[in-house]
C-alpha positions as a printed Julia matrix, in Angstrom:
83×3 Matrix{Float64}:
 66.15  130.33  151.13
 62.74  128.95  150.44
 60.6   126.39  152.25
 61.85  123.46  150.14
 65.42  124.21  151.22
 64.43  124.46  154.89
 62.36  121.24  154.79
 65.13  119.48  152.9
 67.72  120.49  155.51
 65.36  119.22  158.31
 64.86  115.9   156.61
 68.57  115.44  155.99
 69.3   116.17  159.67
 66.55  113.84  160.81
 67.91  111.15  158.44
 71.39  111.51  159.93
 70.04  111.1   163.48
 67.94  108.04  162.38
 71.0   106.53  160.6
 73.17  107.06  163.64
 70.54  105.58  165.93
 70.19  102.57  163.74
 73.97  102.07  163.62
 74.22  102.41  167.44
 71.45   99.86  168.01
 72.38   97.56  165.13
 69.02   98.09  163.47
 69.6    97.88  159.67
 66.04   99.01  158.95
 66.47  102.21  160.82
 69.75  102.78  159.05
 68.24  102.21  155.64
 65.28  104.53  156.5
 67.73  107.18  157.7
 69.81  107.1   154.57
 66.62  107.24  152.41
 65.49  110.24  154.42
 68.89  111.88  153.94
 68.65  111.41  150.24
 65.11  112.87  150.14
 66.21  115.8   152.1
 69.2   116.52  149.85
 67.03  116.22  146.76
 64.42  118.52  148.16
 67.06  121.04  149.03
 68.52  120.89  145.55
 65.03  121.49  144.16
 64.64  124.51  146.34
 67.97  125.81  145.05
 66.99  125.25  141.43
 63.67  127.15  142.05
 65.6   130.02  143.66
 68.07  130.16  140.73
 65.22  130.17  138.26
 63.47  132.99  140.11
 66.71  135.11  140.19
 67.37  134.55  136.48
 63.81  135.55  135.47
 63.99  138.57  137.77
 67.37  139.74  136.42
 66.9   138.83  132.76
 63.23  138.58  131.94
 63.62  138.74  128.1
 66.24  136.01  128.09
 63.98  133.86  130.27
 61.0   134.59  128.0
 63.11  133.59  124.94
 64.26  130.31  126.51
 60.66  129.5   127.6
 59.5   130.22  124.08
 62.26  128.01  122.54
 61.5   125.12  124.89
 57.77  125.43  124.11
 58.47  125.35  120.38
 60.7   122.38  120.66
 58.16  120.49  122.82
 55.39  121.4   120.41
 57.34  120.05  117.46
 58.27  116.87  119.32
 54.66  116.18  120.58
 53.12  116.9   117.24
 54.97  114.06  115.49
 53.13  110.85  115.34
């Protein structure tokens, strides 16, 4: 678990509390902010998971990761060189 996952979980939990508080008080702005914070937290957590997955793949299969990176770089080079 990396810092992005931890911060994402914290933002999600904070958003849930804020959403519940907004619902209890009838404050639609607080609810909307809470839902937005929940979404931000979930996205950050997913980003952290993707980073962990990429690190694990590159550690387990470095040559495969190098070949994929080279292929992506080649394709991007071809696409960007077109006018």
